[in-house]
C-alpha positions in Angstrom: 10.0 40.4 -6.1 9.9 36.7 -5.4 7.9 34.6 -7.8 5.3 32.1 -6.7 7.3 29.2 -8.0 10.4 30.5 -6.1 8.3 30.8 -3.0 7.1 27.2 -3.3 10.6 25.9 -3.8 11.8 27.9 -0.7 9.0 26.5 1.3 9.8 22.9 0.4 13.6 23.5 0.9 12.8 24.4 4.6 11.0 21.1 5.0 14.0 19.0 3.9 16.0 16.8 6.3 19.4 15.7 5.1 20.2 11.9 5.3 23.9 11.8 4.6 23.4 9.5 1.7 23.6 10.4 -2.0 21.6 9.4 -5.2 23.3 7.0 -7.4 22.1 8.7 -10.6 22.8 12.3 -9.3 25.9 11.6 -7.3 26.3 15.1 -6.0 22.7 15.2 -4.7 22.1 14.3 -1.0 18.9 12.3 -0.3 16.4 14.0 1.9 13.3 13.3 4.0 10.5 15.8 4.4 9.0 17.3 7.5 5.2 17.3 7.6 2.4 17.8 10.2 2.2 15.2 12.9 -0.3 12.3 12.1 -3.0 11.3 14.5 -1.4 7.9 15.3 2.1 9.4 15.8 4.3 7.3 18.1 8.0 8.4 18.5 9.0 4.7 19.1 7.6 3.8 15.7 7.9 7.0 13.6 11.0 8.5 15.1 11.5 11.8 17.0 10.0 15.0 15.8 12.2 17.6 14.0 11.2 21.2 14.7 7.9 19.9 16.0 7.1 18.1 12.8 7.0 14.4 11.8 9.6 13.2 9.2 8.8 10.9 6.2 10.1 7.4 6.6 11.2 7.3 2.9 14.1 9.3 1.5 14.2 11.0 -1.9 16.4 12.6 -4.5 15.2 16.1 -5.4 16.8 15.9 -8.8 14.9 12.7 -9.6 11.7 14.5 -8.5 12.4 17.4 -10.9 12.8 15.0 -13.8 9.5 13.4 -12.9 10.9 9.8 -13.0 9.8 8.8 -9.5 7.2 6.3 -10.4 9.4 4.7 -13.2 12.9 4.4 -11.7 14.1 1.6 -9.5 15.2 2.6 -6.0 19.0 3.0 -5.8 20.9 1.0 -3.2 21.4 4.2 -1.1 17.6 4.8 -1.0 16.9 1.2 -0.1 19.5 1.3 2.7 18.2 4.6 4.1 14.6 3.3 4.2 15.5 0.0 5.7 17.6 1.7 8.3 14.6 3.8 9.3 12.4 0.7 9.7 15.0 -1.4 11.5 15.8 1.4 14.0 12.1 1.7 15.0 10.9 -0.3 18.0 8.5 -2.5 16.0 10.3 -2.4 12.6 8.3 -4.0 9.8 5.7 -5.4 12.2 4.3 -1.9 12.7 3.7 -1.1 9.0 0.2 -2.7 9.0 -1.0 -0.4 11.7 0.8 2.8 10.9 0.9 2.8 7.1 -2.2 1.0 5.9 -4.9 3.1 4.1 -8.4 1.8 5.0 -11.8 3.3 4.3 -13.0 2.6 7.9 -10.6 2.5 10.8 -12.6 -0.4 12.3 -11.3 -2.6 9.6 -7.9 -2.5 11.3 -9.4 -4.7 14.0 -10.8 -7.4 11.6 -9.8 -10.9 12.6 -10.9 -14.4 11.6 -12.7 -14.8 15.0 -14.7 -11.6 14.3 -16.0 -12.8 10.9 -19.6 -13.9 11.3 -20.1 -17.2 9.4 -23.8 -17.7 9.5 -24.1 -19.9 6.4 -22.3 -22.7 4.6 -21.1 -20.2 2.0 -19.7 -17.8 4.6 -18.0 -20.7 6.4 -16.5 -21.8 3.1 -14.9 -18.4 2.3 -13.6 -18.2 5.9 -12.0 -21.7 5.6 -10.3 -20.7 2.3 -9.0 -17.5 3.8 -7.6 -19.4 6.8 -5.9 -21.8 4.5 -4.4 -19.0 2.4 -3.1 -17.4 5.6 -1.4 -20.6 6.7 0.3 -21.0 3.2 1.6 -17.4 3.3 2.9 -18.0 6.8 4.7 -21.1 5.6 6.5 -19.1 3.0 4.6 -19.9 -0.1 4.5 -17.2 -2.7 1.3 -16.6 -4.8 -1.4 -14.1 -5.6 -4.9 -14.2 -4.2 -8.1 -12.7 -5.7 -11.3 -12.2 -3.6 -14.3 -11.5 -5.9 -17.9 -10.8 -5.1 -20.5 -8.1 -4.4 -20.1 -5.3 -2.0 -20.5 -6.0 1.7 -19.8 -9.8 1.5 -16.8 -9.7 3.8 -13.9 -9.6 1.3 -12.1 -6.7 2.9 -12.6 -8.2 6.4 -11.1 -11.5 5.5 -8.2 -9.9 3.5 -7.3 -7.9 6.6 -7.7 -11.0 8.8 -5.1 -12.8 6.6 -2.7 -9.9 7.1 -3.3 -9.8 10.8 -2.7 -13.6 11.1 0.5 -13.6 9.0 1.8 -10.4 10.7 1.5 -11.9 14.2 2.9 -15.3 13.2 6.0 -13.8 11.5 6.6 -10.7 13.6 10.0 -12.0 14.7 11.0 -12.7 11.0 11.0 -9.0 9.9 8.0 -9.8 7.6 5.9 -6.8 6.5 2.2 -6.6 5.6 0.2 -3.7 4.3 -3.5 -3.0 3.4 -4.2 -0.3 0.8 -7.8 0.7 -0.2 -7.5 1.9 -3.8 -9.8 4.8 -3.3 -7.9 6.0 -0.3 -4.6 5.6 -2.2 -5.7 7.8 -5.1 -7.2 10.4 -2.7 -4.0 10.4 -0.6 -1.7 10.9 -3.6 -4.0 13.6 -5.2 -4.2 15.5 -1.8 -0.4 15.5 -1.6 -0.2 17.4 -4.9 -1.9 20.4 -3.1 1.1 20.9 -0.7 4.1 19.5 -2.7 5.8 20.3 -5.9 7.4 16.9 -6.0 6.0 13.3 -6.2 7.5 12.5 -2.8 4.3 11.2 -1.2 3.3 9.2 -4.3 6.7 7.6 -4.3 6.6 6.9 -0.6 3.3 5.0 -0.9 4.1 3.2 -4.1 7.5 2.2 -2.8 5.9 0.6 0.2 3.5 -1.2 -2.0 6.2 -2.5 -4.3 8.5 -3.7 -1.5 6.2 -4.9 1.3 6.3 -8.7 1.8 2.5 -9.2 1.7 0.1 -6.6 0.2 -3.6 -6.2 0.0 -5.0 -3.9 -2.7 -8.6 -3.4 -1.6 -11.7 -2.6 -3.7 -10.0 -2.7 -7.1 -12.5 -1.5 -9.7 -14.1 1.3 -7.7 -15.9 3.4 -10.3 -14.9 6.7 -8.7 -11.2 6.0 -9.3 -11.0 3.8 -12.4 -11.9 4.0 -16.0 -10.5 2.5 -19.2 -8.9 5.8 -20.2 -7.4 6.7 -16.8 -3.9 6.0 -17.8 -2.3 7.5 -14.7 -4.2 5.3 -12.2 -3.7 2.2 -14.3 0.0 3.0 -14.6 0.4 3.3 -10.9 -1.2 -0.2 -10.4 0.7 -1.8 -13.2 4.1 -0.5 -11.9 3.3 -1.8 -8.4 2.3 -5.3 -9.8 5.2 -5.4 -12.2 7.7 -4.9 -9.3 6.1 -7.6 -7.1 6.6 -11.4 -7.3 3.5 -12.8 -5.9 2.2 -12.3 -2.4 -0.5 -9.8 -3.5 -4.1 -10.1 -2.5 -6.8 -8.1 -4.3 -10.5 -7.7 -3.5 -12.9 -6.6 -6.2 -16.6 -6.3 -6.9 -15.8 -7.0 -10.6 -16.1 -10.4 -12.3 -13.3 -11.5 -14.6 -15.1 -10.3 -17.7 -15.8 -6.9 -16.1 -12.2 -6.6 -15.0 -11.0 -7.2 -18.6 -13.4 -4.5 -19.9 -12.2 -2.0 -17.3 -8.4 -2.5 -17.3 -5.6 -2.9 -19.7 -4.9 -6.6 -20.5 -1.4 -6.3 -19.0 -2.9 -5.4 -15.6 -5.4 -8.2 -15.6 -2.7 -10.7 -16.6 -0.5 -9.7 -13.7 -3.4 -9.8 -11.2 -4.4 -13.3 -12.2 -0.8 -14.6 -12.5 0.0 -17.1 -9.8 -3.6 -17.2 -8.4 -4.8 -20.4 -9.9 -5.7 -22.1 -6.6 -6.5 -18.9 -4.7 -9.4 -17.2 -6.4 -12.1 -17.0 -3.8 -15.6 -16.3 -5.0 -18.0 -14.7 -2.4 -21.1 -16.2 -3.9 -24.4 -17.0 -2.2 -23.6 -14.5 0.6 -25.9 -11.6 1.4 -24.8 -8.0 1.9 -23.6 -8.0 5.6 -24.1 -4.3 5.8 -27.9 -4.7 5.4 -28.1 -7.4 8.0 -26.6 -5.2 10.8 
């Protein structure tokens, strides 16, 4: 009689799609992609053709690395990088499409946030808008630095962070420049949900790889109580590994003050967040909760 573990392995084996490339660590193991249910925003020109009626992950993986549980710690091999870059380059929109197709947002309406839809009804709101537009120009010009948006909930931090991505994405779409917006609560939820249907860390690696390698990244709502605590080593480890692999060009939004951040996170994480953000810490002070004014 087949065991439950064997049944799960057989199920995932049937979902594999061979790539023709091999892992550098496990040289006899061919990298695979995984078939999964078709997403709501599926577009064959962006995501590629369906296989057996199912969508295929954009990232490729080594099954032996997955068994060893080293996904979130190892650097991608050149074969994995080539496989993933080939996938993006073959799609109609390439890296330009990532913002729309791969971002994780709390509310889908946020995908339409622009500078011209931000309502600046006070001097304080006009000030944060001006700073966000300056930051967008500097990213577009090729400058590399981190940005921190700090302030209470509903002040427009997420709106302006997305607006920066939209502006840079449009201006650099011919330069193969990629942008991505990740709400931290949605990220943790997506990863944990994937554990229900997979015995590997494939989805976790897909998401964290995107976050490590994308040209300009927003990590939204850092400090959400429902996902973070001082002793949550796994969550903090995910964030640290992402920041540790990036060299600037990361924007975070948070409701926490600097003091609160240091009391909630490991010092290494706070240090990496603040590194390179000396002239781009934007404080959303003197602004009322926009959600209450609607």
